[in-house]
C-alpha positions in Angstrom: -26.5 -62.6 85.7 -26.9 -66.4 86.0 -26.4 -66.8 82.2 -23.1 -64.9 82.4 -22.0 -67.0 85.4 -22.8 -70.2 83.5 -20.8 -69.0 80.5 -17.9 -68.1 82.7 -18.0 -71.5 84.4 -18.0 -73.2 81.0 -15.0 -71.1 79.9 -13.2 -72.0 83.1 -13.8 -75.7 82.6 -12.6 -75.5 79.0 -9.4 -73.7 80.2 -8.8 -76.4 82.9 -9.3 -79.2 80.3 -6.8 -77.5 77.9 -4.3 -77.0 80.7 -4.6 -80.7 81.6 -4.2 -81.7 78.0 -1.0 -79.6 77.6 0.4 -80.9 80.9 -0.2 -84.5 79.9 1.7 -84.2 76.6 5.2 -85.8 76.2 7.5 -82.8 76.4 10.7 -84.7 75.7 12.4 -83.6 72.5 11.1 -85.3 69.3 13.0 -86.5 66.2 9.8 -87.5 64.4 6.9 -85.1 64.5 4.0 -86.2 66.8 1.8 -84.7 69.5 4.0 -82.6 71.8 6.5 -81.7 69.0 7.8 -78.2 68.4 8.4 -77.6 64.7 10.1 -74.8 62.8 9.1 -74.8 59.2 8.5 -72.8 56.0 5.0 -72.8 54.6 5.2 -71.2 51.2 7.0 -67.9 51.9 6.1 -67.9 55.6 8.4 -69.0 58.4 6.5 -70.6 61.2 7.0 -72.1 64.7 4.4 -74.7 65.5 3.5 -76.7 68.7 1.2 -79.7 68.3 -0.9 -80.0 71.4 -4.4 -78.4 71.9 -5.7 -75.8 69.6 -4.9 -72.5 71.4 -4.0 -70.4 68.3 -1.3 -67.8 68.2 0.9 -67.0 71.3 4.3 -65.5 72.0 6.9 -67.3 74.1 10.5 -66.0 74.6 9.8 -63.4 71.8 8.9 -66.2 69.3 5.5 -66.3 67.7 4.0 -69.8 67.9 1.0 -71.4 66.4 -0.4 -74.0 68.9 -2.4 -76.5 66.9 -4.4 -79.6 67.6 -3.1 -83.0 66.4 -6.2 -83.3 64.3 -5.7 -80.1 62.4 -4.9 -80.3 58.7 -1.4 -79.0 59.2 -0.6 -81.4 62.0 -1.9 -84.3 59.9 0.3 -83.3 57.0 3.5 -83.1 59.0 3.0 -86.0 61.5 5.7 -88.6 61.1 8.1 -86.3 59.2 11.6 -85.3 60.3 13.8 -82.2 60.0 14.9 -81.6 56.4 11.9 -83.2 54.8 9.8 -81.2 52.2 6.1 -81.6 51.4 3.2 -79.8 49.8 0.4 -78.4 51.9 -2.7 -76.7 50.4 -0.7 -76.0 47.2 2.3 -74.6 49.0 5.8 -76.0 49.1 6.9 -76.6 52.7 10.2 -77.4 54.4 10.7 -78.7 57.9 13.7 -76.9 59.4 13.8 -78.3 62.9 11.9 -80.7 65.2 12.1 -80.7 69.0 
């Protein structure tokens, strides 16, 4: 029982830290991709919505499927500093940034 309580306490602390990290991000609209940006892009034949913040994985907000990624993730590093309309290659796939917010 104590082991389970410790595990739950650690999970709670992790969730609180993630919440704080998300809260502290600059949520103003972005023109250039950086931490706190929302990005719509194509990755090969996939259409993605991405938020750069803390790594939370997939979630749905307003019926849109989002990938919430860390700024140190490979995708975030590949798109950081880019703007809407730019193209790039990522892991051998052609990508296009459609919108940045």
